[in-house]
C-alpha positions in Angstrom: 93.8 114.2 130.9 96.2 111.5 129.6 98.1 114.0 127.5 98.3 116.4 130.4 99.6 113.7 132.6 102.2 112.8 130.0 103.3 116.4 129.8 103.6 116.6 133.6 105.7 113.4 133.5 108.1 114.8 131.0 108.4 118.0 133.2 109.0 115.9 136.3 111.7 113.8 134.6 113.4 117.0 133.5 113.3 118.5 137.0 114.6 115.3 138.6 117.6 115.0 136.1 118.6 118.7 136.6 119.9 117.7 140.0 122.0 114.8 138.6 125.7 115.5 139.1 126.7 113.9 135.7 124.3 116.0 133.5 126.9 118.9 133.3 124.6 121.1 131.2 123.6 118.3 128.8 120.0 118.2 127.5 117.6 115.9 129.3 115.2 115.4 126.4 116.4 111.9 125.6 115.3 110.8 129.1 111.7 112.2 128.6 110.8 109.6 126.0 110.1 106.5 128.0 108.5 108.1 131.0 106.2 110.1 128.7 105.4 107.0 126.6 104.7 105.0 129.8 102.2 107.6 131.0 100.4 107.5 127.6 100.3 103.7 127.4 99.1 103.2 130.9 96.6 106.0 130.6 95.1 104.4 127.5 95.1 101.0 129.2 93.3 102.3 132.3 90.5 103.7 130.1 89.6 100.3 128.8 89.7 98.4 132.1 85.9 98.0 132.8 85.6 97.0 136.4 86.3 99.2 139.4 88.5 96.6 141.4 90.5 95.9 138.2 91.0 99.6 137.6 92.5 100.2 141.0 94.8 97.2 140.6 95.9 98.7 137.3 96.4 102.1 138.8 98.7 100.6 141.5 100.7 98.7 139.0 101.0 101.8 136.9 102.4 103.7 139.9 105.1 101.1 140.5 106.0 101.0 136.8 106.4 104.8 136.8 108.7 104.7 139.8 110.9 102.1 138.2 111.1 104.1 134.9 112.1 107.3 136.7 114.7 105.4 138.8 116.1 103.6 135.7 116.3 106.8 133.6 118.1 108.6 136.5 120.7 105.7 136.7 121.4 105.5 132.9 122.6 109.1 132.8 125.9 107.8 134.1 127.2 104.8 132.1 129.7 104.0 134.9 127.0 103.7 137.6 127.0 100.4 139.5 123.4 99.6 138.4 123.7 100.9 134.9 123.5 97.4 133.1 120.5 96.5 135.2 118.8 99.8 134.6 119.5 99.7 130.8 118.2 96.1 130.6 115.1 97.1 132.6 114.3 100.0 130.4 114.7 97.9 127.3 112.4 95.1 128.6 109.9 97.6 129.9 109.7 99.3 126.5 108.7 96.1 124.8 106.2 95.3 127.6 104.7 98.8 127.2 104.3 98.3 123.4 102.6 94.9 124.0 100.3 96.4 126.5 99.4 99.3 124.3 98.6 97.2 121.3 96.5 94.8 123.4 94.6 97.7 124.9 93.9 99.4 121.5 92.8 96.1 120.1 90.5 95.4 123.1 89.0 98.9 122.7 88.2 98.3 119.1 90.0 101.4 117.9 89.4 102.3 114.2 92.2 101.5 111.8 92.7 105.2 111.0 93.6 105.8 114.6 95.4 102.5 115.3 98.0 102.8 112.5 99.3 106.2 113.5 99.5 105.1 117.2 101.5 102.0 116.2 103.8 103.9 113.9 104.6 106.5 116.6 105.0 104.0 119.5 107.1 101.5 117.6 109.3 104.1 116.1 109.9 105.9 119.3 110.6 102.7 121.2 113.0 101.5 118.6 114.8 104.9 118.6 115.2 104.9 122.4 116.4 101.2 122.6 118.9 101.8 119.9 120.2 104.8 121.8 120.6 102.6 124.9 122.7 100.1 123.0 125.9 101.7 124.2 126.8 103.6 121.0 125.0 106.8 122.0 123.3 107.2 118.6 119.9 108.3 117.4 119.3 105.9 114.5 116.3 107.6 112.8 116.4 105.6 109.5 116.2 102.2 111.4 113.5 103.6 113.8 111.4 104.9 110.9 111.8 101.6 109.0 110.9 99.5 112.0 107.8 101.7 112.7 106.7 101.3 109.1 107.1 97.5 109.2 105.1 97.2 112.4 102.4 99.5 111.0 102.1 97.5 107.8 101.7 94.3 109.8 99.0 95.9 111.9 97.1 97.0 108.8 97.2 93.6 107.2 96.1 91.8 110.4 93.5 94.4 111.6 90.5 92.4 110.3 91.7 89.0 111.2 89.8 87.3 114.1 92.7 87.6 116.5 92.5 88.1 120.3 94.1 91.3 121.6 97.1 89.4 123.0 97.6 87.5 119.8 97.5 90.7 117.7 100.0 92.4 120.1 102.4 89.4 120.1 102.5 89.2 116.3 103.4 92.9 116.1 105.8 93.1 119.1 107.9 90.1 117.7 109.0 92.0 114.6 109.6 95.2 116.7 112.0 93.3 119.0 113.6 91.3 116.1 114.4 94.3 113.9 115.6 96.5 116.8 117.9 93.7 118.1 119.2 93.0 114.6 120.0 96.7 114.1 121.9 96.8 117.4 123.8 93.6 116.6 124.8 94.8 113.1 125.9 98.2 114.5 127.9 96.4 117.2 130.0 94.6 114.4 128.3 91.2 114.5 128.2 89.3 111.2 124.8 89.2 109.5 124.3 85.5 110.1 125.1 85.9 113.8 123.1 89.1 114.1 119.9 87.5 112.8 120.0 84.4 114.9 118.8 85.6 118.3 116.2 88.0 116.9 114.9 85.3 114.6 114.4 82.9 117.5 112.5 85.5 119.5 110.4 86.3 116.5 109.5 82.6 116.0 108.7 82.2 119.7 106.4 85.3 119.7 104.5 84.1 116.6 104.4 80.6 117.9 103.0 81.7 121.2 100.4 83.8 119.4 99.3 80.8 117.3 98.6 78.7 120.4 96.7 81.3 122.4 92.9 80.6 122.6 
């Protein structure tokens, strides 16, 4: 059912963008990624929410998130749109939040390592790919995306049997995803290596520090 919902989401995003005046015959595939991933992540998360009241709250939050993703993807089609910077920043932040939620849900569900690692590789690689495409250079940086996915997967494999809470586990993996993706965007933008690594390094330390103090 979750896979079917994801396919319907991609189809709906495609139908919506076909009416955008700036598409001009361009493909809409790039805009399917985050809506489809949002459906998959929220679908997995809803399956591990145990209580009925909590499930309905999660369902309502999911509906709001989906509306925001659809609206933001529609806006970023046109870089000159008034709300383009806000939509781009929102999609970036939401991508990291979705990854954090996904990893927490998979950890909470006690997913086997053989299932966990492919899920993390796919999710982290796709999120990095989409965020790097949103950095203003209109590029699909597959080498960076694949490398980032491999690093996140290796971390998950090494930490799988540690006695970490779901949120701790997710923070430890999301930190490197953000840091490496941001570093790639900074380097591509022409920033010197020392400057490019500063902000991602701070966020990485904050995420790991926060994970260390969660009990």
